[in-house]
N, C-alpha and C positions, 0 to 999 in steps of 0.2 A: 192487760193491766193489771197492775198489782194494788189493791186495799189491805191494808191491815190497821188496826185499831189498837192503842195500848194497852187496853182492858183485855183484848185477846191474847196478850203476850205475858203477861203476868203470870208468874208459876208456872213457865215451860219452860224448856231447853234455851228459850232465846232470852230470857230472863235471868243473866248471869251474875250473882253476888260471890262478894269477898268480904272483909272487914270492915273494908274503908269504903266500898262503891258498888252501884246496881246499875248493871248496863243492860238496859231493853233493846233488844236486838232487831228492828224494824225490817232493815233491808241489809242482804247479808249476800255474799260474792256466789251463791247459788242461784240467787236472783238473777245473774248475767248484766248488773246496770253499769260493771267497773269500779265501784265504789260500794262502800257500807254506810248506813246510816244508824244511829244510835242515841236513845234518850239516856243519861248518866246521872245518875243521883252521886254525887260525893257527900258522904256523910259528915255533919259539920261536926267541927272539929279534930277532923282526922287530916291525913297527911300520906298522899302517897308518892311512891318514886316509878316515875314512865322514863323510859328512853325506847320511844320505836324504832328504832333500827331497820326494818325490813317494810315501815309504815308509812306516808304522812297522816298528816290528822290536820283538818279543822276543828274548830270548835266554837259553838256561840252560846253565852251565857243568859238564860230565859227565867232564873232567878235565883237569889242567895249571892253570897259575894267570898270572895276567896283571893287567891294568888299564886302565880306561878314563879317558880323561883330557877333559873338556869343555872345549870351545872356544868363547868366549875367557875363560872363568870361569880354566882352571887345576884346577877339582875333580878330584880323583880318589878313584878307587871300583877297589876291591882288588876281584878277580875271581878263584874259586877255586870246587872242585867243591859244587854245591849252591847258586851263586848264579846268582839270574837279576836282569837287570836290562832296562828295556823302554824303547826311545827314543819317548817318548810325544810328547814336543814336537821331532820331528825334529832329534834333537841332534848339531850338528856337534862329532865328538869324533876322538879318537886310542883304538886299540884296541891292546894289543902284548899279547905273549905273554912271561912270564918267560925266560930263557937255558935252563935249566935241560929244558925238555920241551915240545912244544909243546901249545896250548891248543886242547881239543875240545868242540865246541858246539854244542849242537842251535838253531836260529834259525826264527822263524816271521815272514813277511813279509802284509802289508796294505796295498794287495793286494799278491797274489799275484807273484810275479818269472814271466816268460816263461821262462827257464831260461838265457839267454846274457850276463845282464850282468855287468859288470864295471865297480868305478870309475871316473868321469872324472877329469879332472886338480881338481876341487872335491872327489872323495868320492863323487860322486853317481852311484844307479844312475837311468837313463832314465824316464820315467814309462812305467808298461803300455799300449800302445794300447788303445783304446777298443773294445769290439765293435758289433758293426752288426745 
């Protein structure tokens, strides 16, 4: 059984931060579950370009509000507590948090993340290494 507490992950290698977000990686590929789980905070008033070419992601909003804008269609989806969205087509998109408060999300990735990923210039996380 695996038990982890958010307070034990803060300020460790599992607490990955950029200028626009912080991702607390609760479950990673090394845990051999076939997926990873993260608590992610998108900082208020920021926009992040994301394009998971190598992963599928499902996201559940627990706090704050914002929007997802699909690229290139420009279609916009509002995100607020109780909203789930799934990037089932490796959707290229912008994720924005409204200016009033941070957007707090629970994210699941398949395949699971290794743990140190950040978005490259295209918004992509590198493909997970294959196991030998």
